[in-house]
TORGUDREN-354775 format. One record per residue: x, y, z of N, C-alpha, C, O in turn. Coordinates in steps of 0.1 Angstrom, whole numbers. Example, Ala and Ser with C-alpha at 12.3 -4.5 7.8 and 13.67 -1.06 7.14 Angstrom:
// residues 2
+-------+-------+-------+-------+-------+-------+-------+-------+-------+-------+-------+-------+
:  n_px :  n_py :  n_pz : ca_px : ca_py : ca_pz :  c_px :  c_py :  c_pz :  o_px :  o_py :  o_pz :
+-------+-------+-------+-------+-------+-------+-------+-------+-------+-------+-------+-------+
:   132 :   -57 :    78 :   123 :   -45 :    78 :   132 :   -33 :    78 :   142 :   -33 :    85 :
:   128 :   -22 :    71 :   137 :   -11 :    71 :   129 :     0 :    79 :   134 :    11 :    80 :
+-------+-------+-------+-------+-------+-------+-------+-------+-------+-------+-------+-------+
// end
This chain:
// residues 206
+-------+-------+-------+-------+-------+-------+-------+-------+-------+-------+-------+-------+
:  n_px :  n_py :  n_pz : ca_px : ca_py : ca_pz :  c_px :  c_py :  c_pz :  o_px :  o_py :  o_pz :
+-------+-------+-------+-------+-------+-------+-------+-------+-------+-------+-------+-------+
:     8 :   -12 :     0 :     0 :     0 :     0 :     9 :    13 :     0 :    18 :    13 :     7 :
:     5 :    22 :    -8 :    11 :    35 :    -8 :     1 :    45 :    -1 :   -11 :    45 :    -5 :
:     6 :    52 :     9 :    -2 :    61 :    17 :     3 :    75 :    16 :    15 :    78 :    19 :
:    -6 :    84 :    11 :    -2 :    98 :     9 :    -8 :   105 :    21 :   -21 :   106 :    22 :
:     0 :   111 :    30 :    -5 :   119 :    41 :    -5 :   133 :    37 :     6 :   139 :    34 :
:   -16 :   140 :    37 :   -18 :   153 :    32 :   -23 :   162 :    43 :   -34 :   160 :    48 :
:   -16 :   172 :    47 :   -21 :   182 :    56 :   -31 :   192 :    50 :   -29 :   195 :    38 :
:   -41 :   196 :    57 :   -50 :   205 :    52 :   -44 :   219 :    49 :   -33 :   222 :    52 :
:   -52 :   227 :    41 :   -47 :   240 :    38 :   -47 :   249 :    50 :   -53 :   246 :    61 :
:   -42 :   261 :    49 :   -41 :   271 :    60 :   -55 :   274 :    65 :   -64 :   277 :    57 :
:   -56 :   273 :    78 :   -69 :   277 :    85 :   -68 :   290 :    91 :   -57 :   296 :    93 :
:   -80 :   295 :    95 :   -80 :   308 :   102 :   -72 :   308 :   115 :   -65 :   318 :   118 :
:   -72 :   297 :   122 :   -65 :   297 :   135 :   -50 :   294 :   132 :   -41 :   299 :   140 :
:   -46 :   287 :   121 :   -32 :   287 :   117 :   -27 :   301 :   115 :   -16 :   305 :   120 :
:   -35 :   309 :   108 :   -30 :   323 :   105 :   -29 :   332 :   117 :   -21 :   341 :   117 :
:   -38 :   329 :   127 :   -38 :   338 :   139 :   -29 :   333 :   150 :   -27 :   340 :   160 :
:   -24 :   320 :   148 :   -15 :   315 :   159 :   -23 :   310 :   171 :   -17 :   309 :   182 :
:   -36 :   306 :   169 :   -44 :   302 :   180 :   -45 :   287 :   180 :   -44 :   280 :   170 :
:   -48 :   281 :   192 :   -51 :   267 :   193 :   -64 :   264 :   186 :   -74 :   272 :   188 :
:   -65 :   254 :   177 :   -76 :   253 :   168 :   -87 :   244 :   175 :   -84 :   235 :   183 :
:  -100 :   246 :   171 :  -110 :   237 :   174 :  -115 :   230 :   161 :  -108 :   232 :   150 :
:  -125 :   223 :   161 :  -130 :   216 :   149 :  -136 :   224 :   138 :  -137 :   220 :   127 :
:  -139 :   237 :   141 :  -146 :   245 :   132 :  -138 :   256 :   126 :  -144 :   265 :   120 :
:  -125 :   255 :   127 :  -116 :   265 :   121 :  -117 :   264 :   105 :  -114 :   253 :   100 :
:  -120 :   275 :    98 :  -122 :   274 :    84 :  -109 :   276 :    76 :   -99 :   281 :    82 :
:  -109 :   272 :    64 :   -97 :   276 :    55 :   -97 :   291 :    53 :  -108 :   297 :    51 :
:   -85 :   297 :    53 :   -84 :   311 :    48 :   -84 :   311 :    33 :   -84 :   301 :    26 :
:   -86 :   323 :    27 :   -84 :   324 :    12 :   -71 :   317 :     7 :   -71 :   311 :    -3 :
:   -60 :   319 :    15 :   -47 :   313 :    11 :   -49 :   298 :    12 :   -44 :   291 :     3 :
:   -55 :   293 :    22 :   -57 :   279 :    24 :   -65 :   273 :    13 :   -62 :   261 :     9 :
:   -75 :   280 :     8 :   -83 :   275 :    -4 :   -74 :   274 :   -16 :   -74 :   264 :   -23 :
:   -66 :   285 :   -18 :   -57 :   284 :   -30 :   -47 :   273 :   -29 :   -43 :   267 :   -39 :
:   -41 :   271 :   -16 :   -32 :   260 :   -14 :   -38 :   247 :   -18 :   -32 :   238 :   -24 :
:   -51 :   245 :   -14 :   -58 :   232 :   -17 :   -61 :   230 :   -31 :   -60 :   219 :   -36 :
:   -63 :   241 :   -38 :   -65 :   240 :   -53 :   -52 :   236 :   -60 :   -52 :   227 :   -68 :
:   -41 :   242 :   -56 :   -28 :   238 :   -61 :   -25 :   224 :   -58 :   -19 :   216 :   -66 :
:   -28 :   220 :   -46 :   -26 :   206 :   -41 :   -34 :   197 :   -50 :   -29 :   186 :   -55 :
:   -47 :   200 :   -53 :   -55 :   191 :   -61 :   -50 :   190 :   -75 :   -51 :   179 :   -81 :
:   -45 :   201 :   -81 :   -39 :   200 :   -94 :   -27 :   190 :   -95 :   -26 :   182 :  -104 :
:   -19 :   191 :   -84 :    -8 :   182 :   -84 :   -12 :   167 :   -81 :    -6 :   158 :   -87 :
:   -21 :   165 :   -72 :   -24 :   152 :   -67 :   -33 :   145 :   -77 :   -35 :   133 :   -76 :
:   -38 :   152 :   -87 :   -46 :   146 :   -97 :   -38 :   135 :  -105 :   -45 :   126 :  -111 :
:   -25 :   136 :  -105 :   -17 :   126 :  -111 :   -16 :   113 :  -104 :   -11 :   103 :  -109 :
:   -21 :   113 :   -91 :   -20 :   101 :   -83 :   -32 :    92 :   -85 :   -44 :    97 :   -84 :
:   -30 :    79 :   -88 :   -41 :    70 :   -90 :   -45 :    64 :   -76 :   -42 :    52 :   -73 :
:   -52 :    71 :   -68 :   -56 :    67 :   -55 :   -69 :    59 :   -55 :   -78 :    62 :   -63 :
:   -70 :    48 :   -47 :   -83 :    41 :   -46 :   -93 :    48 :   -38 :  -105 :    47 :   -42 :
:   -89 :    56 :   -28 :   -99 :    64 :   -21 :   -93 :    75 :   -13 :   -80 :    75 :   -12 :
:  -101 :    84 :    -9 :   -97 :    95 :     0 :  -103 :    93 :    14 :  -115 :    90 :    15 :
:   -95 :    94 :    24 :  -100 :    94 :    38 :   -96 :   107 :    44 :   -86 :   113 :    42 :
:  -105 :   113 :    52 :  -103 :   126 :    58 :  -108 :   127 :    72 :  -118 :   120 :    76 :
:  -101 :   135 :    80 :  -106 :   140 :    93 :  -120 :   147 :    91 :  -122 :   153 :    80 :
:  -128 :   147 :   101 :  -141 :   154 :   100 :  -141 :   168 :   103 :  -151 :   175 :   103 :
:  -129 :   174 :   107 :  -128 :   188 :   111 :  -131 :   196 :    98 :  -128 :   192 :    87 :
:  -136 :   208 :   100 :  -140 :   217 :    89 :  -129 :   219 :    79 :  -131 :   219 :    67 :
:  -117 :   222 :    84 :  -106 :   226 :    75 :  -101 :   214 :    67 :   -97 :   216 :    55 :
:  -102 :   202 :    72 :   -98 :   190 :    64 :  -109 :   186 :    55 :  -107 :   182 :    44 :
:  -122 :   188 :    59 :  -133 :   185 :    50 :  -132 :   193 :    38 :  -134 :   188 :    26 :
:  -130 :   206 :    40 :  -129 :   216 :    28 :  -118 :   212 :    19 :  -119 :   212 :     7 :
:  -106 :   209 :    25 :   -95 :   205 :    16 :   -98 :   192 :     9 :   -95 :   191 :    -3 :
:  -104 :   183 :    16 :  -107 :   170 :     9 :  -117 :   172 :    -2 :  -116 :   165 :   -12 :
:  -127 :   181 :     0 :  -137 :   183 :   -10 :  -131 :   188 :   -23 :  -135 :   185 :   -34 :
:  -121 :   197 :   -22 :  -114 :   203 :   -33 :  -106 :   192 :   -41 :  -107 :   192 :   -53 :
:  -100 :   184 :   -33 :   -92 :   173 :   -39 :  -101 :   163 :   -46 :   -99 :   158 :   -57 :
:  -112 :   159 :   -39 :  -122 :   149 :   -44 :  -128 :   154 :   -57 :  -129 :   146 :   -66 :
:  -131 :   166 :   -58 :  -137 :   172 :   -71 :  -127 :   170 :   -82 :  -131 :   168 :   -94 :
:  -114 :   172 :   -79 :  -104 :   171 :   -90 :  -101 :   157 :   -94 :  -100 :   155 :  -106 :
:  -101 :   147 :   -85 :   -97 :   134 :   -89 :  -108 :   124 :   -90 :  -106 :   113 :   -94 :
:  -120 :   129 :   -86 :  -132 :   120 :   -88 :  -133 :   108 :   -79 :  -137 :    97 :   -83 :
:  -129 :   110 :   -67 :  -130 :    99 :   -57 :  -139 :   104 :   -45 :  -138 :   116 :   -41 :
:  -147 :    95 :   -40 :  -155 :    99 :   -28 :  -146 :    99 :   -16 :  -136 :    94 :   -15 :
:  -152 :   106 :    -6 :  -144 :   108 :     7 :  -151 :   100 :    18 :  -163 :   100 :    19 :
:  -142 :    93 :    25 :  -146 :    86 :    37 :  -141 :    94 :    49 :  -129 :    96 :    50 :
:  -150 :    98 :    58 :  -146 :   106 :    70 :  -145 :    97 :    82 :  -153 :    88 :    84 :
:  -135 :   100 :    91 :  -134 :    92 :   103 :  -128 :   100 :   114 :  -119 :   108 :   112 :
:  -133 :    98 :   126 :  -128 :   105 :   138 :  -115 :   100 :   142 :  -108 :   106 :   150 :
:  -110 :    89 :   137 :   -97 :    84 :   140 :   -86 :    93 :   136 :   -75 :    93 :   141 :
:   -89 :   102 :   126 :   -79 :   111 :   120 :   -80 :   125 :   124 :   -74 :   134 :   117 :
:   -89 :   129 :   133 :   -90 :   143 :   138 :   -77 :   147 :   145 :   -69 :   138 :   150 :
:   -75 :   160 :   146 :   -63 :   165 :   153 :   -64 :   162 :   168 :   -74 :   159 :   173 :
:   -52 :   161 :   174 :   -51 :   159 :   188 :   -60 :   169 :   196 :   -60 :   180 :   193 :
:   -67 :   163 :   205 :   -76 :   172 :   213 :   -69 :   179 :   224 :   -63 :   173 :   233 :
:   -69 :   193 :   223 :   -63 :   201 :   234 :   -74 :   204 :   244 :   -86 :   202 :   242 :
:   -70 :   208 :   256 :   -79 :   212 :   266 :   -89 :   223 :   261 :   -85 :   232 :   254 :
:  -101 :   221 :   264 :  -112 :   231 :   259 :  -108 :   245 :   263 :  -111 :   255 :   256 :
:  -102 :   247 :   275 :   -99 :   260 :   280 :   -89 :   268 :   271 :   -89 :   280 :   271 :
:   -81 :   261 :   262 :   -71 :   268 :   254 :   -76 :   269 :   240 :   -69 :   276 :   232 :
:   -87 :   263 :   236 :   -91 :   264 :   222 :   -94 :   279 :   218 :  -101 :   286 :   226 :
:   -90 :   283 :   206 :   -92 :   296 :   201 :   -83 :   307 :   208 :   -85 :   319 :   206 :
:   -75 :   303 :   217 :   -66 :   312 :   224 :   -52 :   311 :   218 :   -48 :   301 :   214 :
:   -44 :   322 :   218 :   -31 :   323 :   213 :   -21 :   318 :   223 :   -24 :   317 :   235 :
:    -9 :   316 :   219 :     2 :   311 :   227 :     6 :   320 :   238 :    12 :   316 :   248 :
:     2 :   333 :   237 :     6 :   343 :   247 :    -5 :   344 :   258 :    -3 :   351 :   268 :
:   -16 :   337 :   257 :   -26 :   338 :   267 :   -21 :   331 :   280 :   -15 :   320 :   279 :
:   -24 :   336 :   292 :   -19 :   330 :   304 :   -24 :   316 :   306 :   -16 :   307 :   311 :
:   -36 :   313 :   302 :   -41 :   299 :   304 :   -34 :   290 :   295 :   -30 :   278 :   299 :
:   -31 :   294 :   283 :   -23 :   286 :   273 :    -9 :   283 :   279 :    -4 :   272 :   278 :
:    -3 :   294 :   284 :    11 :   292 :   289 :    11 :   282 :   301 :    20 :   274 :   302 :
:     1 :   283 :   309 :     0 :   274 :   321 :    -3 :   260 :   316 :     3 :   250 :   321 :
:   -11 :   258 :   306 :   -14 :   245 :   300 :    -2 :   239 :   295 :     1 :   227 :   297 :
:     6 :   246 :   287 :    18 :   241 :   280 :    28 :   237 :   291 :    35 :   227 :   289 :
:    30 :   246 :   301 :    39 :   243 :   311 :    36 :   230 :   319 :    45 :   222 :   321 :
:    24 :   228 :   322 :    20 :   216 :   330 :    21 :   204 :   321 :    25 :   193 :   326 :
:    17 :   205 :   309 :    18 :   193 :   300 :    32 :   189 :   297 :    35 :   177 :   297 :
:    41 :   199 :   295 :    55 :   196 :   293 :    61 :   190 :   306 :    69 :   180 :   304 :
:    58 :   194 :   317 :    63 :   189 :   330 :    58 :   174 :   332 :    65 :   167 :   339 :
:    47 :   171 :   327 :    40 :   158 :   331 :    38 :   150 :   318 :    30 :   140 :   318 :
:    45 :   153 :   307 :    43 :   146 :   295 :    44 :   131 :   295 :    36 :   124 :   289 :
:    53 :   126 :   304 :    56 :   112 :   304 :    48 :   105 :   315 :    49 :    93 :   318 :
:    39 :   112 :   322 :    31 :   107 :   333 :    17 :   103 :   328 :     9 :   112 :   325 :
:    14 :    90 :   327 :     1 :    85 :   321 :   -11 :    89 :   330 :   -22 :    88 :   325 :
:    -8 :    93 :   342 :   -19 :    96 :   351 :   -23 :   111 :   351 :   -33 :   115 :   357 :
:   -14 :   119 :   345 :   -17 :   134 :   345 :   -27 :   138 :   334 :   -26 :   133 :   323 :
:   -36 :   147 :   338 :   -45 :   153 :   328 :   -49 :   167 :   333 :   -53 :   168 :   344 :
:   -47 :   177 :   324 :   -50 :   190 :   327 :   -65 :   192 :   329 :   -70 :   197 :   339 :
:   -73 :   187 :   319 :   -87 :   187 :   320 :   -93 :   176 :   310 :   -93 :   165 :   313 :
:   -97 :   181 :   298 :  -104 :   171 :   289 :   -95 :   169 :   276 :  -101 :   164 :   267 :
:   -82 :   172 :   277 :   -74 :   170 :   265 :   -70 :   155 :   263 :   -72 :   147 :   272 :
:   -66 :   152 :   251 :   -59 :   139 :   249 :   -45 :   139 :   254 :   -38 :   148 :   250 :
:   -41 :   130 :   262 :   -27 :   129 :   266 :   -19 :   122 :   255 :   -25 :   117 :   245 :
:    -6 :   122 :   256 :     3 :   115 :   247 :    -2 :   100 :   246 :    -3 :    95 :   235 :
:    -6 :    94 :   257 :    -9 :    80 :   257 :   -23 :    78 :   250 :   -25 :    68 :   243 :
:   -32 :    87 :   252 :   -45 :    86 :   245 :   -43 :    88 :   230 :   -48 :    80 :   222 :
:   -35 :    97 :   226 :   -32 :   100 :   212 :   -25 :    89 :   205 :   -29 :    85 :   194 :
:   -15 :    83 :   212 :    -8 :    72 :   206 :   -17 :    60 :   204 :   -16 :    54 :   194 :
:   -26 :    58 :   213 :   -35 :    47 :   212 :   -45 :    49 :   200 :   -47 :    40 :   192 :
:   -50 :    61 :   198 :   -59 :    64 :   187 :   -52 :    63 :   174 :   -57 :    57 :   164 :
:   -40 :    68 :   173 :   -33 :    68 :   160 :   -29 :    54 :   157 :   -28 :    50 :   145 :
:   -26 :    46 :   167 :   -23 :    32 :   164 :   -35 :    25 :   158 :   -33 :    17 :   148 :
:   -47 :    28 :   163 :   -59 :    22 :   157 :   -61 :    27 :   143 :   -66 :    20 :   134 :
:   -58 :    40 :   141 :   -59 :    46 :   128 :   -50 :    39 :   117 :   -55 :    36 :   106 :
:   -38 :    36 :   121 :   -29 :    29 :   112 :   -34 :    14 :   109 :   -33 :    10 :    98 :
:   -39 :     8 :   120 :   -44 :    -6 :   118 :   -56 :    -6 :   109 :   -58 :   -15 :   101 :
:   -64 :     5 :   110 :   -76 :     6 :   101 :   -72 :     8 :    87 :   -77 :     1 :    78 :
:   -62 :    16 :    84 :   -57 :    18 :    71 :   -52 :     5 :    64 :   -54 :     2 :    53 :
:   -44 :    -2 :    72 :   -39 :   -15 :    68 :   -50 :   -25 :    64 :   -49 :   -32 :    55 :
:   -60 :   -25 :    73 :   -71 :   -34 :    71 :   -79 :   -32 :    58 :   -86 :   -41 :    54 :
:   -79 :   -20 :    53 :   -86 :   -17 :    41 :   -81 :   -24 :    29 :   -88 :   -27 :    19 :
:   -68 :   -29 :    29 :   -62 :   -37 :    19 :   -63 :   -30 :     5 :   -67 :   -36 :    -5 :
:   -59 :   -17 :     4 :   -59 :    -9 :    -8 :   -45 :    -7 :   -13 :   -36 :    -8 :    -6 :
:   -44 :    -5 :   -26 :   -31 :    -2 :   -32 :   -26 :    12 :   -29 :   -14 :    14 :   -28 :
:   -36 :    22 :   -29 :   -32 :    36 :   -27 :   -43 :    44 :   -20 :   -54 :    43 :   -24 :
:   -39 :    51 :   -10 :   -49 :    59 :    -2 :   -43 :    73 :     0 :   -31 :    75 :     3 :
:   -52 :    83 :    -2 :   -49 :    97 :     2 :   -56 :   100 :    15 :   -68 :    98 :    16 :
:   -48 :   103 :    25 :   -53 :   107 :    38 :   -51 :   122 :    41 :   -40 :   126 :    41 :
:   -62 :   129 :    42 :   -61 :   143 :    45 :   -65 :   146 :    60 :   -76 :   143 :    64 :
:   -55 :   150 :    67 :   -56 :   151 :    81 :   -47 :   163 :    87 :   -47 :   173 :    81 :
:   -41 :   160 :    98 :   -34 :   171 :   106 :   -20 :   168 :   109 :   -16 :   156 :   109 :
:   -12 :   178 :   111 :     2 :   177 :   114 :     6 :   168 :   125 :    14 :   159 :   124 :
:    -1 :   169 :   137 :     2 :   161 :   148 :    -1 :   146 :   146 :     7 :   138 :   150 :
:   -11 :   144 :   139 :   -15 :   130 :   135 :    -4 :   124 :   127 :     0 :   112 :   130 :
:     1 :   131 :   117 :    11 :   125 :   109 :    24 :   123 :   116 :    31 :   113 :   114 :
:    28 :   132 :   125 :    40 :   130 :   133 :    39 :   118 :   142 :    49 :   110 :   144 :
:    27 :   116 :   148 :    25 :   104 :   156 :    26 :    91 :   147 :    31 :    81 :   151 :
:    19 :    92 :   136 :    20 :    80 :   127 :    34 :    76 :   123 :    38 :    65 :   124 :
:    42 :    86 :   120 :    56 :    83 :   116 :    64 :    78 :   128 :    72 :    69 :   126 :
:    61 :    83 :   140 :    67 :    78 :   152 :    64 :    63 :   154 :    73 :    55 :   158 :
:    52 :    60 :   152 :    47 :    46 :   154 :    53 :    37 :   143 :    57 :    26 :   145 :
:    53 :    42 :   131 :    60 :    35 :   120 :    74 :    31 :   123 :    79 :    20 :   120 :
:    81 :    41 :   128 :    96 :    39 :   131 :    99 :    31 :   143 :   108 :    23 :   143 :
:    91 :    34 :   154 :    95 :    28 :   167 :    84 :    18 :   173 :    87 :    13 :   184 :
:    73 :    16 :   166 :    64 :     6 :   170 :    53 :    13 :   179 :    53 :    24 :   182 :
:    43 :     4 :   182 :    31 :     9 :   189 :    34 :    14 :   204 :    25 :    20 :   210 :
:    45 :    10 :   209 :    49 :    14 :   223 :    59 :    25 :   223 :    67 :    27 :   232 :
:    60 :    33 :   212 :    69 :    45 :   212 :    68 :    53 :   224 :    57 :    56 :   228 :
:    79 :    56 :   230 :    78 :    63 :   243 :    77 :    79 :   241 :    81 :    84 :   231 :
:    73 :    86 :   252 :    71 :   100 :   250 :    83 :   108 :   246 :    82 :   117 :   238 :
:    95 :   105 :   252 :   107 :   112 :   248 :   111 :   110 :   234 :   115 :   120 :   227 :
:   110 :    98 :   229 :   113 :    95 :   215 :   104 :   103 :   206 :   108 :   109 :   196 :
:    91 :   102 :   209 :    81 :   110 :   201 :    84 :   125 :   201 :    83 :   131 :   190 :
:    88 :   130 :   212 :    90 :   145 :   213 :   102 :   148 :   204 :   102 :   159 :   197 :
:   113 :   140 :   204 :   124 :   143 :   196 :   121 :   143 :   181 :   125 :   151 :   173 :
:   113 :   133 :   177 :   109 :   132 :   163 :    99 :   143 :   159 :   100 :   149 :   148 :
:    90 :   146 :   168 :    80 :   157 :   166 :    87 :   170 :   164 :    84 :   178 :   155 :
:    98 :   173 :   171 :   105 :   186 :   170 :   114 :   186 :   158 :   117 :   197 :   153 :
:   117 :   174 :   152 :   125 :   174 :   140 :   117 :   176 :   128 :   121 :   182 :   118 :
:   105 :   171 :   128 :    96 :   170 :   116 :    88 :   183 :   114 :    77 :   184 :   121 :
:    92 :   192 :   106 :    84 :   204 :   103 :    73 :   200 :    93 :    76 :   192 :    83 :
:    61 :   205 :    94 :    51 :   202 :    84 :    45 :   215 :    79 :    43 :   225 :    86 :
:    41 :   216 :    66 :    36 :   227 :    59 :    22 :   224 :    55 :    18 :   213 :    52 :
:    13 :   235 :    55 :     0 :   233 :    50 :     0 :   227 :    35 :     7 :   233 :    27 :
:    -8 :   217 :    33 :    -9 :   209 :    21 :     4 :   202 :    17 :     5 :   197 :     6 :
:    13 :   201 :    26 :    25 :   192 :    24 :    21 :   177 :    22 :    12 :   173 :    29 :
:    28 :   170 :    13 :    25 :   156 :    10 :    36 :   148 :    16 :    48 :   150 :    13 :
:    32 :   138 :    24 :    42 :   128 :    29 :    38 :   114 :    23 :    26 :   111 :    23 :
:    47 :   107 :    18 :    45 :    94 :    11 :    51 :    83 :    19 :    63 :    83 :    22 :
:    43 :    73 :    22 :    47 :    61 :    30 :    43 :    49 :    22 :    34 :    49 :    14 :
:    50 :    38 :    25 :    47 :    25 :    18 :    46 :    14 :    29 :    55 :    14 :    38 :
:    36 :     6 :    28 :    34 :    -5 :    37 :    35 :   -18 :    29 :    27 :   -21 :    21 :
:    46 :   -26 :    32 :    48 :   -38 :    25 :    54 :   -49 :    34 :    63 :   -45 :    42 :
:    50 :   -61 :    33 :    55 :   -72 :    42 :    55 :   -68 :    56 :    65 :   -71 :    64 :
:    44 :   -62 :    61 :    42 :   -58 :    75 :    52 :   -48 :    80 :    55 :   -47 :    92 :
:    58 :   -40 :    71 :    68 :   -30 :    75 :    64 :   -17 :    68 :    59 :   -17 :    56 :
:    67 :    -6 :    75 :    65 :     8 :    69 :    78 :    13 :    64 :    89 :    11 :    70 :
:    77 :    21 :    53 :    89 :    29 :    48 :    84 :    43 :    46 :    73 :    46 :    41 :
:    92 :    53 :    50 :    89 :    67 :    48 :    97 :    71 :    35 :   109 :    71 :    35 :
:    89 :    74 :    25 :    95 :    77 :    12 :    98 :    92 :     9 :   109 :    95 :     4 :
:    89 :   100 :    14 :    91 :   115 :    13 :    84 :   121 :    25 :    75 :   115 :    31 :
:    89 :   133 :    29 :    82 :   140 :    40 :    79 :   154 :    36 :    88 :   162 :    31 :
:    67 :   159 :    38 :    63 :   173 :    37 :    67 :   179 :    24 :    73 :   190 :    23 :
:    64 :   173 :    13 :    67 :   178 :    -1 :    56 :   189 :    -4 :    44 :   185 :    -6 :
:    60 :   201 :    -5 :    50 :   211 :    -9 :    55 :   219 :   -21 :    52 :   232 :   -22 :
:    61 :   213 :   -31 :    66 :   219 :   -43 :    55 :   225 :   -51 :    58 :   234 :   -59 :
:    43 :   220 :   -50 :    32 :   225 :   -58 :    28 :   240 :   -54 :    21 :   246 :   -61 :
:    34 :   244 :   -43 :    31 :   258 :   -39 :    41 :   268 :   -44 :    40 :   280 :   -42 :
:    51 :   263 :   -52 :    61 :   271 :   -58 :    73 :   274 :   -50 :    82 :   282 :   -54 :
+-------+-------+-------+-------+-------+-------+-------+-------+-------+-------+-------+-------+
// end
């Protein structure tokens, strides 16, 4: 299986530097990025498109779907990591956000810590593991997955280090892997092993 991991176009909260919720829309730039993406990705012979149900990924997926003529399957397995409700729509300079980030950083490796209703590293790792297992179970030759940066970084961490990847290893990989809106990452699954073929290719944006 060839898996194309595609990040959504720029959203309103991307542009403002705020923690996003599920209803953050694409900006005009994000729409243009998605159109450029669809023109490039039209050359890919994908069996299907799978997407997160968040508004920014839905809109990106719809633009791609129209170009390549494939229906979209939506799944909650691929939504962005859930941050605490208290920080949604707030910028990184907000005191609540600063406190949230500080406490999460200090307790990142503690499976018993929870600020409020966020997904912890362990919650997120478990969900993304299920997401990868779901993709494998589809038994398709080629899939386009339109989702979110954190999801892809966790996927690659699991591909590289297995389902029990530890918090410190994940953080090192997460800090290494920069992702761009509509960047394309190409992976291959063969003989029960993953290969990372490209990361964050956004040449279609010029």
